[in-house]
C-alpha positions as CSV (number, residue, x, y, z in Angstrom):
1,M,-1.0,6.4,-20.6
2,W,0.4,9.9,-20.1
3,W,4.1,9.8,-19.5
4,G,6.4,12.8,-19.8
5,E,4.8,14.9,-22.5
6,R,2.8,12.4,-24.5
7,W,0.2,9.7,-24.4
8,L,1.2,6.1,-24.8
9,T,-1.5,4.0,-26.3
10,W,-2.4,0.5,-25.3
11,G,-0.7,-0.6,-28.6
12,D,2.5,1.2,-27.5
13,L,2.5,-0.7,-24.2
14,E,1.7,-4.0,-25.9
15,A,4.6,-3.5,-28.3
16,A,6.9,-2.5,-25.4
17,A,5.9,-5.7,-23.5
18,Q,6.6,-7.8,-26.6
19,R,10.0,-6.2,-27.0
20,A,10.8,-6.7,-23.3
21,A,10.0,-10.4,-23.6
22,G,12.2,-10.7,-26.7
23,V,15.1,-8.9,-25.1
24,A,14.8,-10.9,-21.8
25,W,14.6,-14.2,-23.6
26,H,17.2,-13.8,-26.4
27,A,19.6,-11.3,-25.1
28,W,19.6,-12.0,-21.4
29,G,18.7,-15.7,-21.4
30,V,15.8,-15.4,-19.0
31,R,13.7,-18.6,-18.8
32,P,10.5,-19.7,-17.1
33,G,10.7,-19.3,-13.4
34,D,13.7,-16.9,-13.5
35,R,13.4,-13.6,-11.5
36,V,14.2,-10.1,-12.9
37,A,14.4,-7.2,-10.5
38,W,13.4,-3.6,-11.2
39,L,14.8,-0.6,-9.3
40,G,13.4,2.8,-10.2
41,A,10.6,5.3,-9.9
42,S,7.2,4.5,-11.5
43,H,7.8,4.1,-15.2
44,P,6.0,2.5,-18.2
45,A,9.0,0.3,-18.7
46,Q,8.2,-1.4,-15.3
47,L,4.7,-2.2,-16.6
48,A,6.1,-3.5,-19.9
49,L,8.6,-5.7,-18.1
50,L,5.9,-7.2,-15.9
51,V,3.7,-8.2,-18.9
52,G,6.7,-9.2,-21.0
53,L,8.1,-11.5,-18.3
54,A,4.8,-13.1,-17.5
55,R,4.5,-14.1,-21.2
56,I,7.7,-16.0,-21.0
57,G,6.9,-17.5,-17.6
58,A,9.4,-15.3,-15.7
59,I,8.9,-13.2,-12.6
60,L,9.2,-9.5,-11.9
61,L,10.7,-8.4,-8.5
62,P,10.0,-4.6,-8.0
63,L,12.4,-3.2,-5.4
64,N,11.3,-0.5,-3.0
65,F,13.5,2.5,-4.0
66,R,13.2,3.8,-0.4
67,L,15.3,0.9,1.1
68,A,19.0,1.0,1.8
69,L,21.6,-1.1,0.0
70,P,21.8,-3.8,2.8
71,E,18.0,-4.2,2.7
72,W,18.0,-4.7,-1.1
73,Q,20.8,-7.2,-0.7
74,R,18.7,-9.2,1.7
75,L,15.7,-9.3,-0.7
76,V,18.0,-10.3,-3.6
77,A,19.6,-13.0,-1.6
78,D,16.1,-14.3,-0.7
79,C,14.8,-14.7,-4.3
80,T,18.0,-14.7,-6.3
81,P,17.3,-12.7,-9.5
82,A,20.0,-12.8,-12.1
83,H,19.2,-9.5,-13.8
84,L,18.4,-6.0,-12.5
85,V,16.7,-3.3,-14.7
86,H,16.8,0.3,-13.6
87,D,15.7,3.7,-14.8
88,E,18.1,6.6,-15.3
89,E,17.6,8.1,-11.8
90,W,18.5,5.0,-10.0
91,A,21.4,3.9,-12.2
92,R,24.2,4.4,-9.7
93,P,22.6,2.5,-6.7
94,A,21.5,-0.2,-9.2
95,R,25.1,-0.7,-10.3
96,E,26.2,-0.8,-6.7
97,L,23.6,-3.4,-5.9
98,A,24.5,-5.4,-9.0
99,A,28.2,-5.4,-8.1
100,A,27.5,-6.4,-4.5
101,C,25.2,-9.3,-5.5
102,G,26.7,-10.5,-8.8
103,L,23.7,-9.3,-11.0
104,H,23.6,-8.2,-14.6
105,A,22.5,-4.5,-14.6
106,H,20.5,-3.1,-17.5
107,A,19.2,0.3,-18.2
108,A,15.5,0.5,-19.0
109,G,16.3,1.6,-22.5
110,E,17.7,-1.8,-23.3
111,L,14.1,-3.1,-23.3
112,D,13.4,-1.2,-26.5
113,A,16.1,-3.0,-28.5
114,A,15.1,-5.0,-31.5
115,A,14.9,-8.8,-30.7
116,P,13.1,-11.8,-32.2
117,A,9.7,-12.7,-30.7
118,A,10.0,-14.8,-27.6
119,P,8.2,-18.1,-27.2
120,V,5.0,-17.8,-25.2
121,H,5.0,-19.8,-21.9
122,E,2.0,-18.3,-20.3
123,D,0.6,-20.2,-17.3
124,P,-2.1,-18.5,-15.3
125,E,-1.0,-20.3,-12.1
126,A,2.8,-19.7,-12.5
127,P,4.5,-17.0,-10.4
128,A,4.5,-13.6,-12.2
129,L,5.2,-11.0,-9.5
130,L,7.0,-11.0,-6.2
131,V,6.0,-8.3,-3.8
132,Y,7.6,-8.1,-0.4
133,T,5.5,-7.4,2.7
134,S,6.4,-4.4,4.8
135,G,7.9,-6.6,7.5
136,T,6.0,-5.2,10.5
137,T,6.3,-8.6,12.1
138,G,9.5,-10.4,11.6
139,G,11.3,-10.1,8.3
140,P,9.6,-9.2,5.0
141,K,8.2,-12.1,2.9
142,A,7.6,-12.2,-0.8
143,A,3.9,-12.7,-1.7
144,V,3.8,-14.7,-5.0
145,H,1.2,-13.3,-7.4
146,T,0.2,-15.3,-10.4
147,P,-1.4,-14.0,-13.6
148,A,-4.7,-15.5,-12.4
149,N,-4.4,-13.5,-9.1
150,L,-3.5,-10.3,-11.0
151,L,-6.3,-10.6,-13.6
152,A,-8.9,-11.4,-11.0
153,N,-7.8,-8.3,-9.0
154,M,-8.0,-6.2,-12.1
155,R,-11.6,-7.3,-12.8
156,I,-12.7,-7.0,-9.2
157,A,-11.1,-3.5,-8.7
158,A,-12.4,-2.2,-12.0
159,Q,-15.9,-3.4,-11.3
160,V,-16.2,-1.9,-7.8
161,Q,-14.6,1.4,-8.9
162,R,-16.8,1.4,-12.0
163,I,-13.8,2.2,-14.2
164,T,-14.7,2.6,-17.9
165,P,-12.8,3.7,-21.0
166,A,-14.1,7.3,-20.3
167,D,-12.1,7.5,-17.1
168,T,-8.7,9.0,-16.5
169,V,-6.8,7.7,-13.5
170,L,-4.0,9.7,-11.9
171,T,-1.3,7.4,-10.4
172,V,1.0,9.0,-7.9
173,L,1.8,6.1,-5.6
174,P,4.8,3.9,-6.3
175,L,4.4,0.9,-8.5
176,F,6.8,-1.2,-6.4
177,H,3.9,-2.1,-4.1
178,V,0.5,-3.6,-4.9
179,G,-1.2,-0.4,-3.8
180,G,0.1,1.8,-6.6
181,L,0.2,-1.0,-9.1
182,C,-2.9,-3.0,-8.5
183,I,-5.7,-0.9,-6.9
184,Q,-6.1,1.5,-9.9
185,T,-3.3,1.4,-12.4
186,L,-3.6,-2.2,-13.8
187,P,-7.4,-2.2,-13.4
188,A,-7.6,1.0,-15.4
189,L,-5.5,-0.3,-18.2
190,W,-7.5,-3.6,-18.1
191,A,-10.7,-1.6,-18.5
192,G,-9.4,0.6,-21.3
193,A,-9.2,3.8,-19.2
194,R,-6.4,6.4,-19.5
195,V,-3.7,6.5,-16.9
196,I,-1.6,9.5,-16.0
197,L,1.6,8.1,-14.4
198,H,3.8,10.3,-12.2
199,P,7.3,9.0,-11.3
200,R,6.7,9.9,-7.7
201,F,4.2,11.8,-5.5
202,H,4.5,15.5,-5.0
203,P,1.5,17.5,-3.7
204,G,2.0,20.5,-6.0
205,D,2.4,18.3,-9.1
206,T,-0.7,16.3,-8.1
207,L,-2.9,19.4,-7.7
208,A,-1.6,21.0,-10.9
209,C,-2.4,17.8,-12.8
210,V,-5.9,17.7,-11.3
211,A,-6.5,21.2,-12.5
212,A,-4.9,20.9,-15.9
213,Q,-5.6,17.3,-17.0
214,R,-8.9,16.7,-15.2
215,P,-8.5,13.1,-14.0
216,T,-11.7,11.4,-12.8
217,L,-10.1,9.0,-10.2
218,T,-7.0,8.9,-8.1
219,L,-5.6,6.7,-5.3
220,Q,-4.1,8.3,-2.2
221,V,-2.9,7.2,1.3
222,P,-3.1,9.1,4.6
223,A,0.4,10.6,4.2
224,T,-0.3,11.9,0.7
225,M,-3.8,13.1,1.7
226,K,-2.2,15.1,4.5
227,A,0.3,16.6,2.1
228,L,-2.4,17.7,-0.3
229,V,-4.6,19.2,2.4
230,E,-1.7,21.2,3.8
231,H,-0.5,22.5,0.4
232,P,-1.1,26.2,-0.3
233,Q,-3.0,25.4,-3.5
234,W,-5.4,22.9,-1.9
235,Q,-8.3,25.3,-1.6
236,A,-7.7,27.1,-4.9
237,T,-7.4,24.0,-7.1
238,D,-10.5,23.0,-9.1
239,V,-11.1,19.3,-8.1
240,R,-14.5,18.9,-9.7
241,S,-13.3,16.5,-12.3
242,L,-12.7,13.9,-9.6
243,R,-15.7,11.8,-9.0
244,A,-14.0,9.9,-6.2
245,V,-10.7,9.7,-4.3
246,W,-9.9,6.1,-3.3
247,A,-7.8,5.7,-0.2
248,G,-5.7,2.6,0.4
249,S,-5.6,2.2,4.2
250,S,-7.3,0.1,6.8
251,L,-7.7,3.2,9.0
252,L,-8.2,6.7,7.8
253,P,-7.8,9.8,10.0
254,D,-11.2,11.4,10.3
255,A,-9.8,14.9,9.9
256,L,-8.3,14.1,6.5
257,V,-11.5,12.4,5.3
258,Q,-13.6,15.4,6.4
259,A,-11.2,17.8,4.6
260,F,-11.7,16.0,1.4
261,H,-15.5,15.7,1.9
262,A,-15.5,19.5,2.5
263,R,-14.2,19.9,-1.1
264,G,-16.9,17.7,-2.4
265,L,-14.6,14.7,-2.9
266,P,-16.0,11.4,-1.6
267,V,-13.3,9.3,0.1
268,C,-13.7,5.6,-0.8
269,N,-11.7,3.4,1.5
270,V,-10.2,0.2,0.0
271,Y,-8.9,-2.5,2.4
272,G,-6.5,-5.2,1.6
273,A,-3.0,-6.5,2.1
274,T,0.0,-7.3,-0.1
275,E,-1.3,-10.9,-0.1
276,T,-4.9,-10.1,-1.1
277,G,-4.6,-8.5,-4.4
278,P,-5.0,-6.0,-2.6
279,F,-8.6,-5.1,-3.6
280,S,-10.6,-7.0,-0.9
281,I,-13.1,-4.8,0.9
282,A,-14.2,-1.4,-0.4
283,L,-16.5,1.5,0.5
284,P,-18.3,2.7,-2.6
285,P,-18.9,6.5,-3.3
286,E,-22.6,6.4,-2.4
287,H,-21.7,5.3,1.1
288,A,-18.6,7.5,1.6
289,L,-20.4,10.2,3.5
290,D,-22.6,8.0,5.7
291,H,-20.0,5.3,6.5
292,V,-17.0,7.3,7.5
293,G,-14.5,5.0,9.3
294,S,-15.8,1.9,7.6
295,C,-13.9,-0.2,5.0
296,G,-17.2,-1.1,3.3
297,W,-18.2,-4.4,1.9
298,P,-16.3,-7.4,0.4
299,A,-15.6,-7.0,-3.3
300,P,-17.2,-9.4,-5.8
301,D,-15.9,-13.0,-5.3
302,V,-14.1,-12.0,-2.1
303,E,-15.3,-13.7,1.1
304,A,-14.6,-12.3,4.6
305,R,-15.1,-13.9,8.0
306,L,-13.9,-13.4,11.6
307,G,-11.4,-15.8,13.1
308,P,-10.1,-15.8,16.7
309,F,-11.7,-13.1,18.9
310,H,-9.9,-10.6,21.0
311,G,-12.5,-9.0,23.2
312,D,-15.3,-7.6,20.9
313,A,-13.3,-7.9,17.7
314,G,-12.1,-10.9,15.7
315,E,-9.2,-11.4,13.3
316,L,-10.3,-10.7,9.7
317,Q,-9.8,-13.5,7.3
318,L,-10.2,-13.3,3.5
319,R,-10.6,-15.7,0.6
320,G,-10.9,-14.9,-3.1
321,P,-9.3,-15.4,-6.5
322,N,-7.0,-12.5,-6.0
323,V,-5.5,-13.8,-2.8
324,V,-2.1,-15.4,-3.1
325,R,-1.6,-18.9,-2.0
326,R,2.1,-18.8,-1.0
327,Y,5.2,-16.9,-0.1
328,W,8.5,-17.3,-1.9
329,P,9.7,-19.9,-2.5
330,D,7.0,-22.3,-1.3
331,L,5.6,-21.2,2.1
332,P,1.8,-21.3,2.5
333,A,0.1,-18.0,2.8
334,C,-3.4,-19.4,3.5
335,D,-4.9,-22.3,5.4
336,P,-5.8,-25.5,3.4
337,D,-9.2,-24.0,2.6
338,G,-7.7,-20.8,1.1
339,W,-8.4,-18.4,4.0
340,F,-5.8,-15.7,4.6
341,A,-5.4,-14.4,8.1
342,T,-4.8,-10.7,7.8
343,G,-3.7,-10.0,11.4
344,D,-6.2,-7.2,11.6
345,L,-8.9,-7.0,14.1
346,A,-12.4,-6.1,12.7
347,R,-16.0,-5.8,13.5
348,Q,-18.9,-6.4,11.2
349,D,-21.8,-3.9,11.4
350,A,-25.5,-4.9,11.1
351,D,-25.6,-3.8,7.4
352,G,-22.7,-6.2,6.6
353,S,-20.0,-3.6,6.3
354,W,-16.7,-4.0,8.0
355,R,-14.6,-1.8,10.3
356,I,-10.9,-2.4,11.1
357,V,-10.1,-1.5,14.7
358,G,-6.4,-2.4,14.8
359,R,-3.8,-5.1,14.5
360,A,-4.0,-8.2,16.7
361,K,-0.3,-7.9,17.6
362,D,-0.8,-4.2,18.7
363,L,-3.7,-5.0,21.1
364,V,-3.0,-3.7,24.6
365,I,-4.4,-5.7,27.5
366,S,-4.5,-3.5,30.6
367,G,-6.1,-4.8,33.8
368,G,-8.0,-7.4,31.7
369,E,-9.4,-4.8,29.3
370,N,-8.7,-5.0,25.6
371,I,-7.6,-1.6,24.2
372,H,-7.1,-0.9,20.5
373,P,-4.3,1.6,19.9
374,A,-6.0,2.8,16.7
375,E,-8.9,4.0,18.7
376,I,-6.7,6.3,20.8
377,E,-4.8,7.5,17.8
378,Q,-8.0,8.4,15.9
379,A,-9.2,10.5,18.8
380,L,-5.9,12.1,19.5
381,S,-5.3,13.0,15.8
382,Q,-8.4,15.2,16.0
383,H,-6.5,17.7,18.2
384,A,-5.3,20.7,16.1
385,A,-1.7,20.5,17.4
386,V,-1.1,16.9,16.6
387,A,0.7,15.9,13.4
388,E,0.8,12.2,14.1
389,C,0.8,9.8,17.0
390,A,1.1,6.2,18.0
391,A,-0.3,4.4,21.0
392,F,1.3,1.2,22.3
393,G,1.6,-1.0,25.4
394,L,4.3,-0.9,28.0
395,P,4.8,-3.6,30.7
396,D,3.4,-2.7,34.1
397,A,3.7,-4.7,37.3
398,R,0.1,-3.9,38.5
399,W,-1.9,-3.8,35.2
400,G,0.1,-6.1,33.0
401,E,0.3,-3.4,30.4
402,V,-0.4,0.3,30.4
403,V,-1.1,2.5,27.4
404,A,1.7,4.8,26.2
405,V,1.4,7.3,23.4
406,A,4.1,9.0,21.3
407,V,3.0,12.4,19.9
408,V,4.6,14.4,17.2
409,L,3.3,18.0,17.1
410,L,2.9,20.1,14.0
411,P,5.7,22.6,13.3
412,G,5.3,25.6,15.5
413,A,2.4,24.0,17.5
414,Q,2.3,23.7,21.2
415,A,0.3,21.3,23.5
416,T,0.9,20.0,26.9
417,E,0.3,16.5,28.2
418,E,-2.5,17.9,30.4
419,E,-4.2,19.5,27.4
420,L,-4.1,16.4,25.2
421,A,-5.2,14.2,28.2
422,A,-8.2,16.4,28.7
423,H,-8.9,16.1,25.0
424,L,-9.0,12.3,25.2
425,Q,-11.0,12.2,28.4
426,Q,-13.9,13.8,26.6
427,R,-13.8,11.1,23.9
428,L,-12.6,7.8,25.5
429,A,-13.3,5.6,28.5
430,R,-11.1,6.0,31.5
431,F,-9.4,2.7,31.1
432,K,-8.2,3.6,27.6
433,Q,-6.4,6.8,28.8
434,P,-2.6,6.8,28.2
435,R,-0.5,6.5,31.4
436,R,2.8,7.4,29.7
437,W,3.4,10.2,27.2
438,F,6.4,10.7,24.9
439,W,7.4,13.4,22.5
440,P,9.7,12.2,19.7
441,Q,10.7,14.2,16.7
442,H,9.3,11.5,14.4
443,L,7.8,8.0,14.5
444,P,9.7,5.0,13.4
445,K,8.1,3.6,10.2
446,T,8.6,0.9,7.7
447,A,9.6,1.7,4.1
448,L,5.9,1.7,3.2
449,G,5.1,4.3,5.9
450,K,3.6,2.0,8.6
451,V,4.3,2.9,12.2
452,Q,6.5,0.3,13.9
453,R,4.9,0.2,17.3
454,S,7.0,-2.7,18.6
455,L,10.2,-0.8,17.7
456,L,8.8,2.4,19.3
457,A,8.0,0.4,22.5
458,R,11.6,-1.0,22.5
459,Q,13.1,2.4,22.0
460,V,11.0,3.9,24.8
461,A,11.8,1.0,27.1
462,G,15.5,1.4,26.4
463,A,15.4,5.1,27.0
464,V,13.7,5.0,30.4
465,R,15.9,2.3,31.9
């Protein structure tokens, strides 16, 4: 693993995990089932802590550093860790959180202290990692990942991405969520590949790393893809070392995908959720160009089916060894047969591949017609002036609901409602056209960057009363 200015070998990480286990057990008194929180940017110490705690039967809680103190307090109150480990950058907010919640705060450097070996309490079905959902519906819940879940996901993800010891994976997404942690980083380490770990994403640093260190794989999301495409060095950077760019998102803007394809970079979509590993459905490189907009096929050992239908799409359900069975402390995440209801609406194409068309809770029913907001957003995002947009439903006495859309324009760009409406009329049926248009400075989002359509609808409804 490349960190700072040097490579850390697997032996280095293994030794760091053993030291972390020893310190946690002997110096801090951590025992099986105890929770230990982490607050900081992506760091090798977080990986060592995860492995070390799992060996003694304890549980890691990575905190999203983008949250505010009251939000951290709610998560800590929910799962009650006794210890909080932090990196240097986040020392001050970590101490504030520790003081507010009665936690013992520890600098990451404490994990390197000499300590006797800790007794091994490994149990493949014991909780090892708590990852909170983004909370787009209700409050966030902590998905309970076990070593068995994590190892199954590593095996599945490495197999589908064909990761070998010859690969170098560039990790720029945060490790506090399963995307950055589990889609490529842990699978790459499991497969013996090299990992370049950046503390946080910066488009310039990412492009410079691609040019200088020649990674073969990386994971991005729409927001980081957009930042890369818009960076002045995007066209000048030699990206030929990358054999694929994987993208963790159920829906990818077509314009971004085409911008990567124009540079010879196949964009391979991977679909999943906090509760599903998240490596569940994936689009391999050989189909990246001819299946744009598809999430691909279920990964090995993962099953997919459609549940309740909403018009022409059904709710996607998943089952597999990487799917968690419960939320903290003991709330079921799946039905008795192990099926997890994703809340996403999907269609299956004739070749067995899957397409996500939107969220069940976001579906707009206008005059008896089912309208998927994502379909409107995909079409609208193709306009050159649109930076981002969100479609949602508003109550209407005649139609039940009408489609509304909030549009954020690119800096310096101009577009009228009439111009954007004409753009949509060429691409979508009449009943799908927005009836209400809004022009906010930005869209409300969760800490993981997901648009909060329900909050947007409430804000709009409040503003027009």
